[in-house]
Each structure stands twice: as C-alpha cells, then as structure tokens.
C-alpha angles and dihedrals in degrees: 000000000000090000087057095051106277117139117228117203134165123200147081114306112238097178143357126186141158119251104203119314099307109039138064124199120204129182127193126215111265094016121091094190110098122219114225124199144155091237133023121198119206107206108167102144112208093344105096097172092109095048090048092049091056095042094253094115119178126187112289093222128131119212094198145012125217138189129195146161138189120249130193110206145164088219106103118224106168100185138044112268129201120195123204103194126172092237091056098049125157085034142035145233127237145195115197116188110222098183133258092058095301124127138187104222125183152110139241128211121197120214112248096216142285116327094017120130112265112242120247099241095189090055092046092049093048091048090050098049093044099035100043108079095215094049092044091051091047090056096040090057095039149026140246112264096186138034117267105261134184140188147176119261133196111210121183131009106286109148095359120135109217095212121033099179117353106282096012 
C-alpha cells in the first residue's frame, strides 16, 4: 500500500478533522507534521478512548478476554496450532511458533452474553497449558520468557458505526 501512495504512521492521534469533502487531516502527538489523506480508518479495537475524545463514542464492551505468554522451548512445533477444548468453549487455545524456539502460547474466551458468568481466564489458561499435551510438553522442555498477560478484546462489529464522519 505504501508503494502505491499510502502513508504509514504509528503513534497516538492528537487530532483528526475533515478538510472539505474530500480530505482528512490527522496529527499525531509529538509530531507537528500533519498527515493528509482521502480516507482515514479508525481501528482501535476495544480501546474506545480516541472515539470518545472526538465524540464518536462506541460501546466500551469487550466480547472476549485473552491471556498469553511467550515460551522458549526445545520442543519443536513447526506450525501454528489452535485447540478447541471443551473447557475453553466458547473460545480456543493456541501455540504460535515465532522462530528460534520461541512460542506465543495462550487462550481466548468469548463472553456468552449479558448476565452470563464471566469466565475465569487464569483457570482456563492454566487448564490449557497443563491439560493440552502439546502445550504441556512445550513448557516441560522450556521456560516462560515473558510475564503472563491478558486483555479484553472486541471481536466483531456489535455497536460499531461504519462511518463516523463521511470519509473518516
């Protein structure tokens, strides 16, 4: 996309505004040079702070929670693996090989709906890494190289407005 004229930028959005009907102007915190485009895509995931700041609020609801860690291991798993276990439903576990004997290992649990009991993600993760033979072997022959971390995720388009302001 960049080879065809797209601008790639990474940073915290300080401002975004329309310039006429066909242009969008975006500024990043700590950078005085504006980025101009025909279209701006707001892709914040579950973090709705930006959309709230500009009055484009969307529901602050997560549809899932996940937990993961990085593992360095002598156990060789050459391909990504997804595990659909009864104790993780509705959700799944994963092992993603990153190369050089390092793996991203974790699980995701989707919320079942309003009023449902929230899943215990720590219990689910522990059950996955000890109850799944591949994950257990990965850990037996290796060690954690990162803390176990979790986060809320919004998956799907519930409550999302497809166009905030014309070409934004």
